C-alpha positions in Angstrom: -37.2 29.2 9.3 -37.4 26.3 6.9 -34.7 24.7 4.8 -35.5 23.0 1.6 -33.1 20.1 1.2 -32.6 19.3 -2.5 -30.3 16.6 -4.0 -28.2 18.7 -6.4 -25.5 17.0 -8.6 -22.9 18.6 -6.4 -24.3 17.1 -3.3 -24.5 13.7 -5.0 -20.9 13.9 -6.0 -19.8 14.8 -2.5 -21.8 11.8 -1.1 -20.4 9.4 -3.7 -16.8 10.6 -3.1 -17.3 10.3 0.7 -18.6 6.8 0.3 -15.7 5.8 -1.9 -13.2 7.3 0.6 -14.9 5.5 3.5 -14.7 2.1 1.7 -11.1 2.6 0.8 -10.2 3.5 4.4 -12.0 0.5 5.7 -10.3 -1.8 3.2 -6.8 -0.5 4.0 -7.5 -0.6 7.7 -8.4 -4.3 7.3 -5.2 -4.9 5.5 -3.2 -3.3 8.3 -5.0 -5.2 11.0 -4.3 -8.4 9.0 -0.6 -7.6 8.9 -0.6 -6.9 12.6 -2.2 -10.2 13.4 0.1 -12.1 11.0 3.4 -10.9 12.5 4.6 -12.2 15.8 4.7 -9.8 18.7 8.2 -10.9 19.8 11.3 -8.9 18.9 13.3 -10.2 15.9 16.3 -11.0 18.2 14.2 -13.3 20.3 12.9 -15.2 17.4 16.4 -15.8 16.1 17.5 -17.2 19.5 14.5 -19.5 19.7 15.3 -21.2 16.4 17.4 -24.4 16.4 21.1 -24.0 15.4 20.8 -26.4 12.5 17.9 -26.6 10.1 15.7 -29.7 10.5 16.3 -32.6 8.2 14.0 -33.2 5.3 11.3 -35.8 5.9 11.9 -39.2 4.4 10.0 -39.9 1.1 6.8 -41.8 1.5 6.9 -45.6 1.1 6.3 -47.1 -2.3 2.8 -48.3 -3.1 2.4 -52.1 -3.2 2.1 -53.8 -6.6 -1.5 -54.4 -7.8 -2.3 -58.0 -6.6 -4.8 -58.6 -9.4 -3.5 -57.9 -12.9 -5.7 -56.1 -15.3 -7.9 -58.4 -17.3 -7.2 -58.7 -21.0 -9.6 -56.8 -23.3 -12.5 -58.9 -24.7 -12.4 -59.5 -28.5 
């Protein structure tokens, strides 16, 4: 018994639809894995107790840059 395998338009459509579905599933699986890795494993209550009672103070502004020791030369005439 032999079977002649031919690529009909219907088979090509099924193959293309399956490929698109596979790619979409892989994409959304990657998004879900990324979300799982980004969120901490601890319970929300534990995170709230680990935070300090008062918010940290803002950092001081950076020091001012020193003045230019050599003034710019006057343009030549």
